[in-house]
C-alpha positions in Angstrom: -24.8 -57.1 7.9 -21.3 -55.8 7.6 -20.7 -52.1 7.1 -17.4 -50.6 5.9 -15.9 -48.3 8.5 -14.2 -45.2 7.0 -10.5 -45.0 8.0 -8.0 -42.2 7.8 -10.8 -39.5 8.0 -8.4 -36.8 9.2 -6.3 -37.0 6.0 -7.6 -34.9 3.2 -8.0 -36.3 -0.4 -5.5 -35.2 -3.0 -7.9 -33.8 -5.6 -5.8 -31.6 -8.0 -2.5 -33.5 -8.6 -0.6 -33.7 -5.3 -2.6 -31.0 -3.8 -5.8 -30.9 -1.8 -8.6 -28.5 -2.4 -7.5 -26.1 0.4 -3.8 -26.1 -0.8 -4.9 -25.4 -4.3 -7.2 -22.6 -3.3 -4.5 -20.9 -1.2 -1.9 -21.2 -3.9 -4.4 -20.0 -6.7 -5.5 -17.1 -4.5 -2.0 -16.2 -3.8 -1.1 -16.4 -7.5 -4.2 -14.1 -8.3 -3.3 -11.6 -5.8 0.3 -11.5 -7.0 -1.0 -10.8 -10.5 -3.2 -8.0 -9.3 -0.2 -6.5 -7.4 2.0 -6.8 -10.5 -0.6 -5.2 -12.8 -1.8 -2.3 -10.8 1.1 -1.3 -8.4 4.5 0.2 -9.3 7.1 -2.4 -9.9 9.2 -2.1 -6.6 6.2 -1.9 -4.4 4.7 -4.9 -6.3 7.8 -7.1 -6.0 7.9 -6.5 -2.1 4.1 -7.1 -1.9 4.3 -10.1 -4.0 7.1 -11.7 -1.8 4.9 -11.4 1.2 2.0 -12.8 -0.6 4.0 -15.9 -1.9 5.4 -16.5 1.5 1.9 -16.3 3.1 0.3 -18.5 0.5 3.1 -21.1 0.7 2.9 -21.2 4.5 -1.0 -21.5 4.4 -0.7 -24.4 1.9 2.2 -26.5 3.2 3.6 -25.2 6.6 2.5 -27.1 9.8 3.4 -26.1 13.4 3.0 -28.9 16.0 1.2 -31.0 13.4 -1.5 -28.2 13.0 -2.0 -26.1 9.9 -0.7 -22.7 9.7 -4.2 -21.2 9.3 -5.1 -22.7 12.8 -2.0 -21.0 14.2 -3.0 -17.6 12.8 -6.6 -18.1 14.1 -5.2 -18.9 17.6 -2.9 -15.9 17.5 -5.7 -13.6 16.5 -8.0 -15.0 19.2 -5.2 -14.6 21.8 -4.5 -11.0 21.0 -8.1 -9.8 20.6 -10.0 -11.6 23.5 -9.8 -10.5 27.1 -7.8 -12.7 29.5 -8.9 -14.0 33.0 -6.1 -14.1 35.5 -7.2 -16.5 38.2 -4.0 -16.7 40.2 -3.4 -12.8 40.2 -2.7 -12.0 43.8 -4.2 -8.8 45.1 -2.4 -7.1 48.0 -4.7 -5.6 50.6 -3.7 -2.4 52.3 -4.0 -2.6 56.2 -5.5 0.5 57.6 -3.8 1.9 60.7 -7.2 3.0 62.2 -8.7 -0.5 62.5 -7.5 -3.1 65.1 -5.1 -5.8 63.8 -7.5 -8.7 64.8 -10.4 -7.3 62.6 -8.1 -6.8 59.6 -6.7 -10.3 59.8 -10.3 -11.6 59.8 -11.3 -9.5 56.9 -8.3 -10.9 54.9 -8.5 -14.6 55.6 -11.9 -16.4 56.1 -11.5 -20.1 57.1 -14.7 -22.0 57.7 -14.6 -24.1 60.8 -16.3 -27.4 61.2 -17.3 -28.4 64.7 -16.5 -31.9 65.9 -20.2 -33.0 65.9 -20.6 -31.8 62.2 -17.4 -33.7 61.4 -18.7 -36.9 63.0 -22.0 -36.5 61.2 -20.3 -36.0 57.9 -18.0 -39.0 58.4 -21.0 -41.2 59.4 -22.9 -40.2 56.4 -20.1 -41.0 54.0 -19.6 -44.4 55.7 -23.2 -45.2 55.3 -23.5 -44.0 51.7 -20.4 -45.9 50.7 -21.8 -49.3 52.1 -25.2 -48.9 50.4 -26.0 -49.8 46.8 -27.3 -46.5 45.3 -29.9 -48.2 43.3 -31.6 -50.6 45.8 -30.5 -49.1 49.2 -29.1 -52.5 50.2 -25.8 -53.3 51.8 -22.9 -53.7 49.5 -19.8 -55.9 49.6 -17.8 -53.3 51.6 -19.7 -53.8 54.9 -17.7 -54.2 58.0 
């Protein structure tokens, strides 16, 4: 059986003339808000508010930033400014107390685990063994020496 695979699934269908449903809703909503502002606010305030509403509705309908819709940009900006941030590489400077000996403060600041020679040889041997064995059967593989 042959099945038809959908193509161009990321491109929205043009429903109302040259506009997609989202574009039409943004423009119709902007036009409705402009009408409400014109009808119920003083003329000068309405003109300023209508200019802002028209610019926003046109940007939502047609403007793209880095091939992303303007609404996604607004959502990312909102999330960036409202959520807390985690700074991983923020360096904290520790104060050295003069009462403690310098050797103990250096050990408190930097901890480097040490690996003895026997542990290192054991680890190396186990890695070599596991590399040469087939993990499913436990038999020797092609990389045996």
